[in-house]
N, C-alpha and C positions, 0 to 999 in steps of 0.2 A: 571529485564529484562532477557530474555533468550539470551544466547550467540550464535548468528547465524554466524558460520564460516564454510564455505564449500570451502576448498582450490581448486583452479582451476576452480571454477564455479561462475561466477558473476550473481547476481540476476537481473532480468529485471529491467532496469532503475537505478540500483545501481552499479556503477563501483567499482571494488575492490580497496581498499586503495593502494596507491603507496607511497613508502618511500619519493618520491620527495615532497609530500604534507606536510611532516613533517619537511622539511629542509628549512632554509631561502633561499629566492630567490636572486641571485645576478644579478643586472641589468648591462647593458653594460657600464653605466657610472661609475661602481665601487661601487655605493651605495648598501647597503644591507638592506633588509626589511624582518621583521618577518611575522609570520602568523597572520592575524587579528582574534581577539577573536569572538566568536559567540555573538550575540545580541538577546534580546527578540524579539519575533514577535509582531509588533505593532498592534493596533486595526483596522488599515485601510487595512490590507493585503487582505481581502476578496473583497474589492472594486477595488483594482488594478488588481486582478486576477479573475475577474468575467465574462469572455467571455462565454456565454452559449454554443457556439460551442465546447468549450473545454471539455464539458461533453459527447460529442459524440465519442466514440472510433470507432464506425461504424455509418453510417447514419441511422436515424429512418426509418424503413421499410425494412432493410436488413434481408434476410432470416436467421433465427436462432438468430436474435437479441434479447437481453434480457435487462431488467433494473436491475442493482444492486443498491439497496437503502439502506440507513441506517440513523443512528443518531449518533451524538457526544454529550456526556454529560460529566459534570465535576464531581469532587469528592462528591458533594452533590446530584448528579443525575439531576441537572439542565441542560437544553440545552445550548450548546455553539453556540451562534448565528453568530459568525464571524470566524469560523475555515475554513480551506481549506483542502479538501481531494484530493489526487493524487493517481492514479492507473497506474501501469505498468503490461503488461502481454504478453504472447505468443499468438499465434492464436489458431486454433481449431485442434490441433494435425496433423493428416495426411490429413485433409480436405483442399481444396483450400482456399487461403486467400480472404476473402470477399472484394469487391471493396470498397475503401475508409477507409479500416482498418489502423489505426495509432498507435495502441498499447499503447497509453497514454491517460489518462483522467484526468480532473481536475474539481472539483465542490466546490464552497463555500457552507457553511451551511446556512439555512434560520433562521428565528427567533425562530423556534422550534428545531434547531439543525439538520434539515434533509438535506440530500444530495442524489444525484441520478446520476448514470453513465450508459449510454446506450452502450452495448458492445456485444460481443459473448463470450460464455463460453470458456475459455482457455483449451488447451489440456495438457496432462502430458508433463513434461520436464525432461532432463537428470539431475541427481544429482551426488554427489560425490560417488565414489566406484561403478560405473556402475549401479547405482540404478535409480529409477524413482521417481520424485516428483509428488505428486497428483496435479490435476488442481487447480490453485489458482491465485489470483491477489496479487501483491506486492503493499503495500499501505503506503503512507506517510501522516501524519496529521500535519498540522501547525496550531498553535492557539496562541493568545496572552499569554504572561507569560511563554512560552516555550523558553528555550535557544536554542533549536535546534528542527528540526522535530522529531516526534516519528514514528517508523517504525513497521509495522505489516504485516500480511497476511490475506487474505480472502479465506477460503476453502468452499466447497459446501457440504451440508448435504447429498445429494443423490449420493456422491462419497465415501460411507463408506469404501469399500474395498481398494480404492486408498489411502484414508486418513489414514487408519490403517497401511499402508506400508510406508507412507511418512516419510523420515528420520528426518525431522524437527518436524512435528506435533506429530509423535509417540515417538520420542526419546529426544527431548529438552523441550517439554512442558508437565507439570504435567497433569495427566488425568482429574482432577477436573477443570482445567482451559482451557482445549481444546475447550469447547463450545464457549468460547469468540472469537474464530477465525473461527467458522463455521457458514455460512450464511444459513438460512432456506429458503425453496422454497416458492414462492408466485405465484399468477396467471400469472404474466408476467416476473418473474425473481427470484430474491433472495433478502433477507433483513438481515442486521447485525447491531446490536447496538454496538457502541464502547464507552467505558468509560475510561476517561483519568486517573482517580484516584479512590481510595476507594474500597468498596466492589464490587466484580465482575469486577474489572479493567481489560481491555483488555490486553492480553499478548503483550508486545512490545519487539523488539529485539535490542540487542546491536551489531551493525555491526563493 
């Protein structure tokens, strides 16, 4: 995993760690409780988090709306039919915020490992050292067998200049593996295949 640390800049949807999260919590009764360990994601997660409206970051029909689609596969290249993909993002740079924009999307995969989020293309955002991060979606993937979510990003193939200057994509990710984070253009948006393990494994970040 690439080590994604940007002091002073929290990623969309991912609050920066606070030391309080790593200390026992003292209740008013005087009892002390430790931090609960992570548990594997069960096989029914996608059933509990399957509201179709959550896949709409903006309503269908929004001017500038696009579909960001993809697949989730395992180490053998087989579809993961019960994963959940979540996205967080900024809006469209200096443009007005579209009506109904929520910034967050969530979609379970189908039996072929496919997922789709309807959104608008994000704009560039400030990064550490007065730099600019290329337009991207912050992504979490949940799937059975994982002790915790895996975190990655989706960049866009038609933002080559911005991608080349992005401090994460250009400096933390090996050149040969950068394509695993870059979505290709389609007729109505973009597509990215995500692989959890094995050959061509998607780059995931250690936050």
